[in-house]
KOLTI-577791 format. One record per atom (N, C-alpha, C, O): x, y, z. Coordinates in steps of 0.1 Angstrom, whole numbers, padded with zeros to 4 digits, always signed. Example, Ala and Ser with C-alpha at 12.3 -4.5 7.8 and 13.67 -1.06 7.14 Angstrom:
<baros>
+0132-0057+0078 +0123-0045+0078 +0132-0033+0078 +0142-0033+0085 +0128-0022+0071 +0137-0011+0071 +0129+0000+0079 +0134+0011+0080 
</baros>
This chain:
<baros>
+0035-0129-0011 +0044-0118-0008 +0041-0113+0006 +0029-0111+0010 +0052-0110+0014 +0050-0106+0027 +0051-0090+0027 +0061-0085+0022 +0041-0084+0033 +0041-0069+0034 +0048-0065+0047 +0045-0071+0057 +0057-0055+0046 +0065-0051+0058 +0061-0037+0061 +0059-0028+0052 +0061-0033+0074 +0058-0020+0079 +0070-0010+0075 +0082-0014+0076 +0066+0002+0070 +0076+0012+0067 +0083+0011+0053 +0091+0019+0050 +0078+0001+0045 +0084-0001+0032 +0075+0006+0021 +0063+0009+0024 +0081+0008+0009 +0073+0014-0002 +0068+0003-0011 +0074-0007-0014 +0055+0006-0015 +0048-0003-0024 +0040+0005-0034 +0039+0017-0032 +0035-0002-0044 +0026+0004-0053 +0012+0000-0050 +0009-0012-0049 +0003+0009-0049 -0011+0006-0047 -0017+0004-0061 -0019+0014-0068 -0020-0008-0064 -0024-0012-0078 -0036-0006-0083 -0038-0004-0095 -0046-0002-0074 -0058+0004-0079 -0056+0018-0085 -0064+0022-0095 -0046+0025-0080 -0044+0039-0086 -0030+0040-0092 -0027+0050-0099 -0021+0031-0089 -0007+0032-0094 +0001+0041-0085 +0013+0044-0088 -0004+0046-0074 +0004+0055-0065 +0014+0047-0057 +0011+0036-0053 +0025+0054-0054 +0035+0048-0045 +0030+0052-0031 +0027+0063-0028 +0030+0042-0022 +0026+0043-0008 +0036+0037+0002 +0044+0028-0002 +0036+0042+0014 +0044+0036+0025 +0035+0030+0035 +0025+0036+0039 +0038+0018+0039 +0030+0011+0049 +0033+0017+0062 +0044+0019+0066 +0022+0019+0070 +0023+0025+0083 +0021+0014+0094 +0029+0012+0103 +0009+0007+0093 +0006-0003+0102 -0005-0012+0097 -0012-0008+0088 -0006-0024+0102 -0017-0033+0099 -0029-0027+0105 -0029-0021+0115 -0040-0029+0098 -0053-0025+0102 -0062-0037+0105 -0059-0048+0102 -0074-0034+0110 -0083-0045+0112 -0088-0051+0099 -0090-0043+0089 -0090-0064+0099 -0094-0070+0086 -0108-0065+0082 -0116-0061+0090 -0110-0065+0069 -0123-0061+0063 -0128-0074+0056 -0122-0079+0047 -0140-0079+0060 -0145-0092+0055 -0135-0103+0056 -0134-0111+0047 -0128-0103+0067 -0117-0113+0070 -0105-0112+0060 -0097-0122+0060 -0104-0101+0053 -0092-0099+0045 -0083-0089+0051 -0087-0079+0056 -0070-0092+0051 -0060-0083+0058 -0059-0070+0051 -0060-0068+0039 -0058-0059+0060 -0057-0046+0055 -0045-0039+0061 -0040-0043+0071 -0041-0028+0054 -0030-0019+0059 -0033-0005+0059 -0041+0000+0050 -0028+0003+0068 -0029+0017+0068 -0017+0022+0060 -0005+0019+0064 -0019+0030+0050 -0007+0034+0041 -0009+0049+0039 -0019+0055+0042 +0002+0056+0035 +0002+0070+0031 +0009+0072+0018 +0019+0065+0015 +0003+0081+0010 +0009+0084-0003 +0022+0091-0001 +0024+0099+0008 +0032+0088-0010 +0045+0094-0009 +0048+0104-0020 +0059+0110-0020 +0040+0105-0030 +0042+0114-0042 +0029+0121-0046 +0018+0117-0042 +0031+0131-0055 +0020+0138-0061 +0013+0148-0052 +0019+0152-0041 +0002+0153-0056 -0005+0164-0049 -0010+0160-0035 -0011+0168-0026 -0013+0147-0034 -0018+0142-0021 -0008+0135-0012 -0012+0125-0006 +0004+0140-0012 +0014+0134-0004 +0010+0134+0011 +0005+0144+0016 +0011+0123+0018 +0007+0122+0032 -0007+0118+0034 -0011+0115+0045 -0015+0117+0023 -0029+0112+0025 -0029+0098+0029 -0022+0089+0023 -0036+0095+0040 -0036+0081+0045 -0049+0074+0041 -0060+0080+0040 -0047+0061+0038 -0058+0053+0033 -0057+0039+0040 -0046+0035+0044 -0068+0032+0041 -0068+0018+0045 -0071+0010+0032 -0081+0012+0026 -0061+0001+0029 -0062-0007+0017 -0061-0022+0020 -0055-0026+0030 -0067-0030+0011 -0065-0044+0012 -0051-0048+0009 -0044-0042+0000 -0046-0057+0017 -0032-0062+0015 -0029-0067+0001 -0018-0064-0005 -0039-0073-0006 -0037-0078-0019 -0035-0068-0030 -0031-0071-0041 -0039-0055-0026 -0037-0044-0036 -0023-0038-0036 -0021-0028-0043 -0015-0043-0027 -0001-0037-0026 +0009-0046-0033 +0009-0058-0031 +0017-0040-0041 +0027-0048-0049 +0041-0041-0047 +0042-0029-0047 +0051-0049-0046 +0065-0043-0044 +0068-0035-0057 +0064-0039-0068 +0075-0024-0055 +0078-0015-0066 +0086-0023-0077 +0083-0020-0089 +0095-0031-0073 +0103-0039-0083 +0094-0047-0092 +0096-0048-0104 +0084-0054-0086 +0075-0062-0094 +0067-0054-0103 +0065-0057-0114 +0062-0043-0098 +0053-0034-0106 +0061-0028-0118 +0056-0028-0129 +0074-0024-0116 +0082-0018-0126 +0086-0029-0137 +0088-0025-0149 +0087-0041-0133 +0090-0052-0142 +0079-0055-0152 +0081-0061-0163 +0067-0052-0148 +0055-0056-0156 +0054-0046-0167 +0044-0047-0175 
</baros>
């Protein structure tokens, strides 16, 4: 799956919906993204997450 900047995804570790902001520096040679939460009490909280932990909302809802 190709992750795109500015799109909404589900962060699988917490189930939160997040928006990708930009690619970040790799961690242990694994691609990372800067994201921000879009719902809940912590709207706007920014996190750096591994690319593999992001799933398209459509895929997440189908499971």
